[in-house]
C-alpha positions in Angstrom: 15.7 17.2 -31.7 12.9 17.3 -34.2 9.5 18.5 -32.8 6.1 17.8 -34.3 2.8 19.5 -33.6 -0.8 18.4 -33.2 -4.2 19.8 -32.2 -5.7 19.6 -28.8 -8.6 17.5 -30.2 -6.3 14.9 -31.8 -4.1 14.5 -28.7 -7.1 14.2 -26.4 -8.5 11.5 -28.6 -5.3 9.5 -27.9 -5.3 10.0 -24.1 -6.0 6.7 -22.3 -6.0 4.9 -25.7 -2.3 5.1 -26.5 -1.1 8.0 -24.4 -0.5 7.0 -20.8 1.6 7.9 -17.7 4.6 6.1 -16.4 5.0 5.2 -12.7 7.7 7.9 -12.6 5.1 10.7 -12.9 3.9 12.4 -9.7 0.2 12.9 -8.9 -2.0 15.5 -10.5 -1.9 18.7 -8.4 -3.4 21.6 -10.4 -6.2 23.8 -9.0 -9.2 25.0 -11.0 -7.7 28.5 -11.5 -4.7 26.9 -13.1 -6.9 25.0 -15.6 -8.7 28.2 -16.4 -5.5 30.1 -16.9 -4.3 27.3 -19.3 -7.4 27.6 -21.4 -7.2 31.4 -21.4 -3.6 31.2 -22.7 -4.6 28.9 -25.5 -7.5 31.0 -26.5 -5.2 34.0 -26.7 -2.8 32.1 -28.8 0.0 32.0 -26.2 2.4 29.1 -26.3 2.0 26.6 -23.5 5.5 25.0 -23.7 6.4 21.7 -25.4 5.6 18.2 -24.5 7.9 15.1 -24.2 6.6 11.7 -25.2 8.3 8.2 -25.1 7.2 5.6 -27.6 7.5 2.1 -26.2 8.2 -0.8 -28.5 5.6 -3.6 -28.4 8.2 -6.1 -27.0 9.0 -3.7 -24.2 5.4 -2.9 -23.1 5.2 -5.5 -20.4 8.4 -4.1 -18.8 6.5 -1.0 -17.6 3.6 -0.2 -15.3 1.4 2.4 -17.1 -1.3 4.6 -15.6 -4.4 6.3 -17.0 -4.9 10.0 -17.0 -7.5 11.3 -14.6 -10.6 12.5 -16.4 -12.8 13.1 -13.4 -10.7 14.6 -10.7 -11.6 14.9 -7.0 -9.5 17.5 -5.1 -7.0 15.7 -2.8 -7.0 12.4 -4.7 -3.4 11.4 -5.5 -3.7 8.0 -7.2 -4.1 7.3 -10.9 -5.7 4.1 -12.1 -3.4 1.4 -13.6 -3.9 0.5 -17.2 -3.2 -2.7 -19.1 -0.7 -2.3 -22.0 -1.8 -5.4 -23.9 -2.9 -4.8 -27.5 -2.1 -1.1 -27.4 0.3 1.3 -28.9 1.9 2.8 -25.8 3.3 6.3 -25.7 4.3 7.5 -22.2 4.1 11.2 -21.3 7.3 12.3 -19.7 6.7 16.0 -19.6 3.2 17.6 -19.8 1.1 15.5 -17.5 -0.4 18.4 -15.6 -1.3 20.3 -18.8 -2.7 17.3 -20.6 -4.8 16.3 -17.6 -6.1 19.8 -17.3 -7.1 19.9 -20.9 -8.8 16.5 -20.4 -10.7 17.7 -17.3 -11.7 21.0 -19.0 -13.0 19.4 -22.2 -14.2 16.0 -21.3 -14.2 15.6 -17.5 -15.0 17.2 -14.2 -13.2 18.7 -11.2 -14.8 17.9 -7.8 -14.0 20.5 -5.2 -14.7 20.7 -1.5 -16.5 23.7 0.1 -14.5 25.6 2.6 -14.9 24.7 6.3 -16.8 21.5 5.6 -15.5 18.1 6.5 -14.1 15.8 3.8 -16.2 12.9 4.8 -19.5 14.9 4.4 -20.9 14.0 0.9 -22.6 17.4 0.8 -19.2 19.1 1.0 -18.3 18.1 -2.5 -19.3 19.7 -5.8 -18.6 18.1 -9.2 -18.0 20.9 -11.7 -17.5 21.3 -15.4 -15.8 24.1 -17.3 -18.0 26.7 -19.1 -17.2 29.7 -21.3 -19.3 32.9 -21.3 -19.6 33.6 -25.1 -20.7 37.2 -24.5 -17.6 38.1 -22.4 -15.3 40.3 -24.5 -11.7 39.2 -23.7 -10.4 42.6 -24.7 -12.2 44.4 -21.9 -11.7 44.2 -18.2 -14.2 42.1 -16.1 -15.6 42.5 -12.7 -13.4 39.9 -11.0 -10.2 41.5 -9.7 -8.6 38.1 -8.7 -9.0 36.8 -12.3 -7.7 40.0 -13.8 -4.6 39.7 -11.6 -4.0 36.2 -13.0 -4.3 37.7 -16.5 -7.5 35.8 -17.3 -9.8 37.8 -19.5 -12.0 35.1 -21.2 -15.2 34.3 -19.4 -14.1 30.8 -18.2 -15.6 29.3 -15.0 -16.3 26.0 -13.4 -19.9 25.3 -12.4 -21.8 22.3 -11.0 -24.8 23.0 -13.2 -25.0 25.0 -16.4 -25.6 28.6 -15.2 -28.6 30.5 -16.4 -27.9 32.8 -19.4 -29.3 36.3 -19.7 -28.8 39.4 -21.7 -25.2 39.8 -20.6 -24.1 36.2 -20.3 -24.4 33.2 -22.6 -22.8 30.1 -21.0 -21.4 27.3 -23.1 -20.0 24.0 -21.9 -16.5 24.0 -23.3 -16.5 20.2 -23.9 -19.3 20.6 -26.5 -16.6 21.8 -28.9 -15.3 18.2 -29.1 -18.4 17.3 -31.1 -17.3 19.7 -33.9 -15.1 17.3 -35.8 -15.9 19.1 -39.1 -16.5 22.6 -40.2 -20.1 21.7 -41.0 -20.6 20.5 -37.4 -19.1 23.7 -36.1 -21.4 25.9 -38.4 -24.4 24.1 -36.9 -23.2 24.7 -33.4 -22.5 28.4 -34.1 -26.0 28.8 -35.6 -27.5 27.1 -32.5 -25.7 29.4 -30.1 -26.6 32.5 -32.1 -30.2 31.5 -32.1 -30.0 31.4 -28.3 -29.3 35.1 -28.1 -32.2 37.1 -26.7 -34.1 39.5 -29.0 -32.4 42.4 -27.2 -28.9 41.3 -28.2 -26.9 43.8 -30.1 -24.8 43.2 -33.3 -21.7 43.8 -31.1 -22.7 40.9 -28.8 -23.3 38.6 -31.8 -19.8 39.5 -33.1 -18.3 38.7 -29.6 -20.1 35.3 -29.5 -18.9 34.4 -33.0 -15.3 35.4 -32.3 -15.2 33.5 -29.0 -16.8 30.4 -30.4 -14.6 30.5 -33.5 -11.5 31.0 -31.3 -12.4 28.0 -29.2 -13.0 25.8 -32.3 -9.7 26.8 -33.9 -7.8 26.3 -30.6 -9.1 22.7 -30.2 -9.3 21.5 -33.8 -7.3 23.7 -36.2 -4.2 25.1 -34.6 -1.2 22.8 -33.9 -0.8 24.1 -30.3 0.6 20.9 -28.9 4.3 20.9 -29.8 6.0 17.6 -28.8 9.1 15.6 -29.1 8.9 11.8 -29.2 11.8 9.8 -27.7 12.2 6.3 -29.2 15.3 5.1 -27.5 14.4 2.2 -25.2 17.2 2.8 -22.7 15.7 3.3 -19.3 18.7 5.3 -18.0 18.6 7.7 -20.9 14.9 8.3 -20.6 15.2 8.8 -16.8 17.8 11.4 -17.4 15.7 13.2 -20.0 12.7 13.1 -17.6 14.7 14.7 -14.7 16.0 17.4 -17.0 12.6 18.1 -18.6 10.9 18.4 -15.2 13.6 20.5 -13.5 11.7 23.7 -14.1 8.2 22.5 -13.2 6.8 21.0 -10.0 9.9 19.5 -8.5 10.4 15.8 -8.9 10.8 14.3 -5.4 13.4 11.7 -4.9 10.7 9.2 -3.9 9.0 9.7 -7.3 12.2 8.9 -9.1 13.0 5.9 -6.9 9.5 4.5 -7.2 9.8 4.4 -10.9 13.1 2.6 -10.6 11.6 0.0 -8.2 8.5 -0.4 -10.3 10.7 -1.3 -13.3 12.8 -3.8 -11.4 10.5 -5.6 -8.9 8.6 -8.6 -10.1 5.1 -9.6 -9.4 4.2 -6.5 -7.4 3.2 -2.9 -8.3 5.8 -1.1 -6.2 4.3 2.3 -6.7 0.8 1.3 -5.7 2.2 -0.9 -2.9 4.1 2.0 -1.3 1.4 4.5 -1.8 -1.1 2.2 -0.2 1.3 1.5 2.7 1.9 5.2 3.4 -1.9 5.8 3.4 -2.3 2.9 5.9 0.4 4.2 8.2 -1.2 7.7 8.2 -4.9 6.8 8.3 -5.3 3.2 9.2 -3.7 3.0 12.7 -5.1 4.1 16.1 -3.7 7.7 15.7 -3.1 10.0 12.7 0.4 10.0 11.4 2.3 12.0 8.8 4.6 9.5 7.1 5.8 10.2 3.6 7.2 8.1 0.7 10.7 9.4 1.3 10.8 8.1 4.8 9.6 4.6 3.7 12.2 4.6 0.9 15.0 5.6 3.3 13.8 3.0 5.8 14.3 0.4 3.0 18.0 1.3 2.9 18.5 1.4 6.7 16.7 -1.8 7.5 18.4 -3.7 4.7 21.9 -2.7 6.1 22.7 -0.7 3.0 24.3 2.8 2.8 21.8 4.9 4.7 22.3 8.0 2.6 19.1 8.7 0.6 20.4 9.1 -2.9 19.6 7.5 -6.2 23.0 5.9 -6.4 22.2 3.6 -3.5 19.3 2.0 -5.3 21.3 -0.2 -7.6 19.8 -3.3 -9.2 21.4 -5.5 -6.6 20.1 -3.3 -3.7 16.6 -3.2 -5.1 16.6 -7.0 -5.3 17.6 -7.1 -1.6 15.0 -4.6 -0.7 12.3 -6.5 -2.6 13.3 -9.7 -0.6 13.0 -7.7 2.7 9.9 -5.8 1.8 7.4 -7.9 3.7 9.4 -7.6 6.9 10.2 -3.9 6.3 6.5 -3.2 6.1 5.8 -5.2 9.3 8.6 -3.4 11.2 7.5 0.1 10.1 4.0 -0.6 11.1 5.1 -2.1 14.4 7.2 1.0 15.0 4.2 3.3 14.3 1.9 1.3 16.5 4.4 1.4 19.3 5.0 5.2 19.2 1.3 5.8 18.8 0.8 3.8 22.0 3.2 6.3 23.6 0.7 9.1 22.5 3.1 10.3 19.9 1.6 11.0 16.4 1.6 13.7 13.7 1.1 16.4 16.2 4.1 15.6 18.4 6.5 13.5 16.3 9.1 16.2 15.5 11.6 13.9 13.6 10.8 10.9 11.4 14.4 9.9 11.4 14.3 9.3 15.1 12.1 6.3 14.3 14.8 4.6 12.2 16.8 3.0 15.0 13.6 1.7 16.6 12.4 0.3 13.3 15.8 -1.3 12.7 15.7 -2.9 16.2 12.2 -4.3 15.6 13.2 -5.5 12.2 16.2 -7.4 13.6 14.4 -9.0 16.6 11.3 -9.7 14.5 8.9 -9.7 17.6 6.2 -7.3 16.5 5.3 -4.0 18.2 6.1 -5.0 21.8 2.4 -4.5 22.7 2.1 -7.5 25.0 2.6 -7.7 28.8 5.6 -10.1 29.0 8.5 -8.8 31.0 10.6 -8.5 27.8 7.9 -6.5 25.9 7.2 -4.2 28.9 10.8 -3.5 29.7 11.9 -2.8 26.1 8.9 -0.7 25.3 9.9 1.5 28.3 13.5 1.7 27.1 12.4 2.7 23.6 10.0 5.3 25.0 12.6 7.0 27.2 15.2 7.0 24.4 12.7 8.4 21.8 11.7 11.2 24.2 15.3 12.1 24.7 16.1 12.0 21.0 13.1 14.2 20.1 13.5 16.8 22.9 17.2 17.1 22.3 16.9 17.3 18.5 19.3 14.4 18.1 18.2 13.8 14.5 17.9 17.4 13.4 19.7 18.7 10.4 21.9 16.3 8.3 21.5 13.2 10.3 22.8 10.4 8.0 25.9 9.9 10.2 23.8 9.8 13.3 21.5 7.2 11.8 24.5 5.2 10.8 26.0 5.4 14.3 22.7 4.4 15.9 22.3 1.4 13.5 25.8 0.2 14.2 25.2 0.4 18.0 22.0 -1.6 17.7 23.6 -4.1 15.3 26.5 -4.7 17.7 24.3 -4.9 20.8 22.1 -7.6 19.3 25.1 -9.9 19.1 24.9 -10.5 22.8 21.1 -10.1 23.5 17.8 -8.9 22.3 17.1 -5.9 24.6 16.8 -2.5 23.1 20.3 -1.0 23.8 19.3 2.2 25.5 22.5 2.8 27.4 24.7 1.9 24.5 22.8 4.3 22.2 23.2 7.1 24.8 26.9 6.5 25.0 27.5 5.9 21.3 25.6 9.0 20.1 27.3 11.1 22.8 30.6 10.4 21.0 29.1 12.3 18.1 28.0 15.2 20.3 24.4 14.0 20.3 22.9 13.9 23.8 19.8 11.7 24.3 19.8 11.8 28.1 19.4 14.8 30.5 21.9 16.7 32.5 22.5 20.3 33.6 23.4 21.2 30.0 20.0 20.5 28.5 17.5 20.3 31.3 16.8 24.0 31.2 15.9 23.7 27.5 13.2 21.1 28.5 11.9 23.5 31.1 11.5 26.2 28.5 8.9 24.0 26.7 5.7 26.0 27.0 2.0 25.1 26.5 1.2 25.0 22.8 4.6 23.8 21.6 4.8 20.5 19.7 7.3 19.2 22.3 5.1 20.1 25.3 3.5 16.6 25.5 6.9 15.0 25.0 8.5 16.9 27.9 5.6 16.2 30.2 5.8 12.5 29.4 9.2 12.4 31.0 7.6 13.2 34.4 5.7 9.9 34.6 6.7 6.3 34.7 3.6 5.4 32.5 4.1 5.3 28.8 0.8 4.0 27.3 -0.6 7.5 26.7 -2.2 6.6 23.4 -4.5 3.9 24.6 -7.0 6.3 26.3 -7.6 10.1 25.7 -5.2 12.3 27.8 -5.1 16.1 28.0 -2.5 18.6 28.9 -3.9 20.4 31.9 -3.0 23.7 33.6 -2.6 22.8 37.3 -3.6 26.3 38.3 -6.4 27.0 35.8 -5.7 29.6 33.1 -9.1 31.1 33.8 -7.9 32.2 37.3 -4.8 33.7 35.8 -6.8 35.9 33.4 -5.7 39.6 33.5 -9.2 40.9 34.3 -9.6 38.4 37.1 -6.2 39.3 38.5 -6.9 43.0 38.3 -10.2 42.5 40.1 -8.1 41.2 43.1 -6.2 44.6 43.1 -2.8 42.9 42.5 0.1 45.1 41.5 1.0 45.1 37.8 4.4 43.6 38.4 2.8 40.5 40.1 0.2 40.3 37.3 3.0 40.2 34.7 4.8 37.4 36.6 1.6 35.4 36.9 0.8 35.8 33.2 4.4 34.8 32.4 4.1 31.6 34.5 0.7 30.2 33.6 1.8 28.4 30.4 5.2 27.2 31.7 6.0 23.6 31.9 5.9 23.9 35.7 2.2 24.6 35.6 1.3 21.7 33.3 0.5 18.1 33.9 -1.0 15.2 31.9 -4.5 14.1 33.0 -7.0 11.6 31.7 -9.4 13.4 29.4 -12.4 12.9 31.7 -10.3 14.1 34.7 -9.4 17.3 32.9 -13.0 17.9 32.0 -14.1 17.3 35.6 -11.4 19.6 36.9 -12.2 22.4 34.4 -11.8 25.8 36.2 -12.0 24.5 39.7 -9.3 26.0 41.9 -6.6 23.4 42.5 -6.8 23.6 46.3 -10.5 22.5 46.0 -10.0 19.9 43.3 -7.1 18.1 44.9 -9.3 17.0 47.8 -11.0 14.6 45.3 -7.8 12.8 44.3 -5.9 10.0 45.9 -3.0 10.6 48.4 -0.3 9.8 45.9 -1.5 12.3 43.3 0.9 15.0 44.4 3.9 12.7 44.3 2.9 11.2 41.0 2.6 14.6 39.3 5.6 16.2 41.1 3.4 18.9 42.7 4.8 20.8 45.7 2.9 19.8 48.8 2.7 23.3 50.4 -1.0 24.4 50.0 0.1 28.1 50.2 1.6 27.7 46.7 -1.7 26.5 45.2 -3.3 29.9 45.1 -3.1 31.8 41.8 -1.3 34.7 43.4 1.5 32.4 44.3 1.8 30.9 40.7 5.4 32.2 40.1 6.6 30.6 43.3 4.6 27.4 42.5 6.1 27.1 39.1 9.6 27.7 40.4 9.2 25.0 43.1 7.7 22.5 40.7 10.4 23.1 38.1 13.0 22.3 40.7 11.3 19.0 41.3 11.3 18.3 37.6 15.0 19.1 37.5 15.6 16.6 40.2 13.7 13.9 38.4 15.4 14.5 35.1 18.9 14.5 36.7 18.2 11.2 38.4 16.2 9.5 35.8 17.8 6.4 34.3 16.8 3.0 32.9 17.7 0.0 35.0 18.7 -3.3 33.5 15.0 -4.4 33.4 14.1 -1.4 31.4 12.2 0.4 34.2 12.5 4.2 34.7 14.1 4.6 38.1 15.4 7.4 40.3 19.0 7.1 41.3 19.5 6.0 44.9 19.3 9.5 46.2 15.8 10.2 47.5 13.7 12.5 45.5 12.2 15.1 47.8 8.7 16.3 46.8 9.4 19.4 48.9 7.6 22.4 50.0 
């Protein structure tokens, strides 16, 4: 391999003119401190590793989506703007995007940062900053910033929103001005200008530091060939893809979805696959009724599962033929995934409580096959199957059915759904329970796993899921609901308990019981606010007669006092055990108790 070299100035002049990014590249992720460290290394003459470019022949330009480098970066943004290749020499950067973008931001652009503890949607939270160099900072001496010294940064580089005020110890220079020095004469004029800005009290030593710093910056940008690069000219996509993976192995890890997006982008017709999937992920996360945390990998794996392809998420499964099939299914795949997220959001399950994305795949596959939307209507079919799906999803999440390596579990679940739909369109709850049980994956509840549910405590991600099992309702996401302590936590406070002269052993038992599942219920948000710290024995008088039965609360009022909290929790958890043992889904999809009567006991 024959490497060439160029200056920073010449390379920057080609960025977004002939140097672009391929769809395979991941978003820009560097922080301001990393940009500063890069410039500090260059000024010290340190190598910054080589770059890898790919020269695209004119007749091949239209085969690739190309993207512009980000010049003005806003922290948290992940999307590069597309560029048109027509009439351009196109060289794609395979290795070096982060470094080149950082050079572009430092010399020509801006970095917009958010102030800590301020909301993203507040315009005043953001500060657009440029890179400055303190020409009077001697890089051979230690500074007064320990954090910067630990990073090895000794040049006076900082980002500022406005040019900072210079004084006898600091002379700030916007780094990007060095780009105007395209000749030695232009640099001499700039150096004279900066020297004239020194105060009358400046020493000859300070003048020498200024001259050395400015000269070093000029040489770094315009004289020294610090950009060492290799240009690949072979037009074979597979060869270039292999080079890219190897080149990026030591940097920020290439995610599988980044690689697959590049493959899809090169094969799909009439659609920007990368932008399409990025936008779709954003829509699922931010555009529905509740916040979600879906990623590109899940969407790509869903494409395999819903298209009846090998569900293992590996590059070899995204062949040309498979990509063509996925492209043909893409509209319905999108609709099914959105319908799935709308349905589980209606259950009250979102980024806070969805403990496994893979648990959604059998649901998405079912909705994809029946093609009936998100089951959000009130017909008997929609209501019954929404209930079946809800109960099965809770069991899957609480029992960790899709934890670990779950490809075989996904394949089994898909096969069960596929077979069941041959004879009807109902969600195959019972068939899934039975089929997954053959693989040792329990989705219903018996004495082997009920105790694990009861160990779910307040504050755990699975707490809401476990409490959802106690009720026949499932539309928790349509109105605000809260997890409530039946016996208020404020009454179980150690100081309050000590004030009642309770023995330490009882205090410990009460404190150990207050956050257990047996002391928790789901209430409407307004109900919970009304209840607040009111003793349960007082508050329950304002509820309807069925409240105790509906929430599986022991009827014995003696247990409602905070001093009886351990006994209350024990009695209520026994009622929960009874419900979970007897809970089933009838043929109409309604959660039912088995014929034995459920006692709401003492």
